N, C-alpha and C positions, 0 to 999 in steps of 0.2 A: 502492501501499499503506499501511498505517496504522505511524503511526512511533513506534517503542520503541526503549528502552535498556537494559541493564542494569544493574546495580549494581556487577555484576561487576569495570565502571571503577574504582570505589572500594573493590576486595576487603581490601585491606589494613588499612580506618580504619574505623572502627564509624559502622553507618550513621546517618545524623541526617536532621533534615528542611531541613539546609542543604543539603548534598549532595543529595536529592529534587528539590529548587526547584531546584537546577546540573539536573539531566536535566530535567525541566522548559523552561530557559529554553534547554537544547538543543534542544529542537522534539520530547520525548517525549513523545504524548500513552499510550502504555501504558511501565510499567516493570515491570521482571522483578526480582524481589527474588529475589538471590543470598543462599540458606540455608545460612551458617557461623554458630556462633556469635559468633567472634569479631566478627563484623560483621552480623551483624542471630540476636539470639541469641532465638530462636525459642520457648527455653523459661521467659523470664525477661518474666514478667506486664505489666511496666512497659514493658519492651519493644515489647513485639506491641502493648499500649494504644495506646502516643506512636504507634506505624505506622500502627496500626487510624485514628486520629484525625486524621494527618496526609492517609488517602485519602478520606477523607468530605470534608474540607475541599477537598482539589483538584478541583475540579469537571472530568469529563467525560476526569481521564486514570485506564484501568486496568490492574489491579492482577496481574504473572501473578507466577509462581514457579517456582524451580531446586529438582529437591531437591540435600537437603545432601553432598556428596561426603567429607566429613571426622568421623569421629565425636564432635571433643569440640572445645576450643575449641583445640587445639594446632594454630599452622598457620603457617607460612613463605611466601613465594614461589614457597620452591623443592620445596613439598609434593606429591607426587605422591597421586589418592583411591586412599582404602582403603575406602572404603563398597562393599559389591559384594552385590547382590540377589539373585546367581547362581552366591554362589562355593558350589566344592566341597564346603565348609564351610557343616553345616545349623545349626552354632552364628552365625556368620559371614551365612551367609544372616539368619537373626532379628532380628541386633542391627540392618543395615542398614536391617530391615524394618520396624523398631522407631522406630529414626532417624526415617526417611522421616516416619511417621504421626506422631512428633512434631511434625515443621513443619509436617504439614497442620493441623494442629491450631489454628495460628491463624488460618485457613480462618475459623473461629469468628466472628473480630471483625474482622478484615484480610479485602476483600472479591475473592480472589481467585477466576480467573475456572477459571487452568489452572492444572497441573505439567510440567514440564519434567524426565523421566523418563527414566537411563540404566538400558541393559541390562551389567551386564560392565564388565572393567576392560580396561588396553589388550591383553594376550595371553593374552586368550580368548576359547578356538575353540566355533564352533557343530558340535555335533550332537545327539544324541538328550536331553542332561544339562539342555546348556542350555538345550535346547527346554521341555522341560520346568519345571525351574526357571524359566525366564523366564513360562511360562502360569501358574504355581506366584503369582510376586509380583503380576504384574499383578491375579489373579481377587482374593488379597490385598490390596493398596494401594483397586486400585477398591471394594470393598468395604467401604472405611474413604472416599474422597476424597468418592464418589456425595451422601454425607446433607448433605456440607459444599458443595455445589454446584462441584465442582471437578470438570475432564475433567482426563484423563493426559491427554500428550505423548508418544509417543517419540521419540528425538534418536539420528542416525544416530554412529556415535563411530567409532573407529580400531581397530574389534579385527573379529573375525569372525561375533560374534553381529549388534552392530547397523549389518549393513549394510543401506541402503532394506528389499532386499531379502526379506533373514529379519526385518525386523522388521514387513513386508505380512505375512510368514507365520504368522508368530506372533501378529497383530492374526487373519491366519482363521482359522486354524487353532483359536484361543482362543474366535471368534468373539464377539469384544472390537466391538459394533457402535459405540459410543458415541466409540471412542479415535478420534487422532489423529494428527499425529506434524509433529514440529519434527523443520526440514532445515536442520542448520549447515553454512555451505554453508565454511567454515575445513575439517572435514572430510569434505566429498566431491571438498573440493580434493586433499584427498594418499589419496582411492582411485585404484583401477589405472583404465586408459583403458580402454575394450574397442579393441582395434584393427581398423581397416579389414578385409572380406573383402567376396567380390565381389555376395555378397549383401544386405548391411549397411555403412552410414557405423561412419565410429570415432565414440566418441562417450566424453565425460571422466566422470568421478563428478558428476561439479555437473548433468547432462546424464540419466545414469543416474539420480539422488535425483527429481528432476521426475517422470521416467517410470515412476517404480516408486510414489512418494507419490500424484500423480495428486492429486485431488481433496479429497483428505481430509489435503492440508495445510497446517495450522490459521498455523502460525505458522514461522520464519524466523531465524537468527541469522548474522547478520552481522559479516563479520570474515574478516582477509584473509591469504595467506602465501605464499611461493616455492615451496610442493611439495613443503617434503621436512619440514615440520615443524611443529607448532601455532600459529602464535606471534601470531592473535588479531589483527591491527594489523589500523587503520583502515582501510575500502577502499578501496581505491585505492595503498596503501604495497605491495601486493606484487600475485603477476601473475593473478589471475584476474581473467575474463573478466568485470564486471559492467554491460556495455551486453547480452550473452549470456542473462544472469541476465536482467534487468529485462524482455527479451524474451516469456522463459518464462514470467514471474509475468504479463505483461499479457493474455496467451494463458487466463489460469487464467479459470474460472467469480464465482471470490469470491476475491476479495485478501485474501492474506493478510498479518497481520500482521511486519513485520523488527525486530529485536531488534539492534541494533548492540551489542554482546558482544565490547569491548576490553579488553586488555592493559592492567591498570593499569601507569603509570611512576613509579620512585621520584624524589619533589622532583618533578615537574609540577605545575605555579599547575593549581588548579581551574577557577580559566578559561576555560583553554585547552580545556575540553569542549567549548564554545560553540561555539566556535570551528572544530573539526576536525568537530566531530556536520554543521554544516552544509555544512563542502566535503565529506563523506562524502554528506549526502541532498541535494545538490548536483551531485552525478555518478553518484545510481541514478535522479535524475529525466531528468537527460543521456540515461543509458543511452532510459530509457524514449520 
């Protein structure tokens, strides 16, 4: 699989060319830029121009984007996402869509290929309203992203709306032929497993996700946890079976991009990123 790393690992800091260079040194040929104003201010023409210049000079490095999760520059490491594309409030839905479009506009200069989309927040329920609002949000954002050359990817989350099965249903009902999926391993590891029956073997949340997304899986978020909360650990620091993940990936017709999406650690030296990334890539290669 193509190796990628998300700037999520540097989320408390303003994104700079030096931090991007660090990710390349850590083995990334794809960099996912986390769109948060305090980190990458997509509303600042200078910041967008600087990022565009870096990618133009970084031969062979692909740019992807993660949609904004916060409406402004106010953020702390304990801030939960607040932008909700499928909120029950029409005003909140419009605010979220407008903020995502502000971020997508950066693709006029930065060569972003894809953008990861979140549908719903932690406690959102799956029902007729959330389906309709998901269809509306996707149609709206696709119409905006298409002329910019960006493909939208739906990411599985820890809510009822954004399970792999429901995301596939949203794409089917909406006839979204050009949509793809991003399989977030950490989120899938938190999903309830399917117990074994006489007719079918037991399936983990990760196995269910691979089965649901199939060959429309374009990217993966690679991070680990212990099955009880979304920790965003380096692969190998939790209890995900990475050998099984590698086996699933190897069986795919088209290899997805694997993006390490790791939680930031206060006070950690930047130089440690390359060291930990190499260990994680070696673990995934050994599993394959």
